[in-house]
N, C-alpha and C positions, 0 to 999 in steps of 0.2 A: 436623432431621437427614438430610441427603441419602440417598436412595435408594442400594443398593446394584446392581450387575449384576444382573441375573437376576431380583431381588425382586419377584412376582407384584402388587404395590402399586404396584411404580414406574411413572407414566402414561409416563414415557418419549416418544421423538418416532415418529410410525409412519414406515414405510418408504414414501419418495416424496413425503411432505408436510411442508412447511417448518414449522420451530419458530417461525418471526414472520411468517405469513401476510400480518399487516396491516402490515408494515414497520416504519419505524419512528415510533410514535406523535405525532400531530398536535402536542400540547404539546411533545415534545423536538423536531418541526421548526421550531416558533417559537422555540425559544430557540437552535437553531444557529443560525437567521438572524439572533436578535439579537446573538449573541456574534461572528459574521461580519461584522455591521456597525460594532460598537465596534471588532472588531480594524482595519477600515479606517478608520476616522477615526483612526486612531494609525500609518497606515501612513506618511504622510512623514516623522515622528518617529522610529519606528524603524529606515528608512533610515537617517537622519541619524546615531541613535546607531551603527549598523553602520561606516558611513562613519568616524566617529570613532575606533572601535576601531582599524580600519583603519589610519588613520594615525598614530594616538598610541601603540597597542600597542610596548611593548618585545621581544615575544615574536612571531618572527617565525611562528611555526605559528598563531599567534591573527589576525598580521595577512591569511595565506594565506587563513586559512577566513572569514573577514570577506568578504576580497575575491572568495572562490569564492562566499559568498553574494549577494552583489551582482551578481557574472556571470550565477548562475543564474537570478536572477529578472528583469536585463535581458534575456538573451539564451537561454536555455533553458538545460537540460542539456547536456553534450556528447551527441553518438550514439556508443554502442560498438557498431559493427556485429560480428556473429557470423559467423567467416568457419572452415572445416575446413581441412585441409591443404590446403600450397600456394594458400592465398587462396580457396579454392572454397566451394559451399555446405557446410553442414554436412548429413551421410548418415545417415539412422536405419536400421538393420536390423533389424527387429521378425519374428522367427520362432519356432518351438517354444510354449513354454507362455507367452511375452510376449504372440505373438500372438493365440493363443487366450484369453487375460483381456482383451485389449483389445477384439478381437471379440465376447466377451460382455458386458462393461461396456456397450460402446453397443448392443449390441442390447437392453439393458433399458431405456434411457432412451428 
């Protein structure tokens, strides 16, 4: 049964301490490498499957989705620039409580 917030028996995470200081366990890392290796063995076949879907589907939405997957992998996703008014940079104006909270948080870390 899970502990409730405020329960004195709740071991919980201590402030400033990682809940997983050792990172991913070694066995999990090995499993991830194995899954990646197996997936890469089928990469050519998977790409051919997507190509076939792009060419053969009767649904234009499916064709576009398949084409997008191919283009994203071949050329990378297109850049989405962030711009402010008039095409200039985005401005951030922090004042009052928002500025106080940001400075407080930064000084705690």
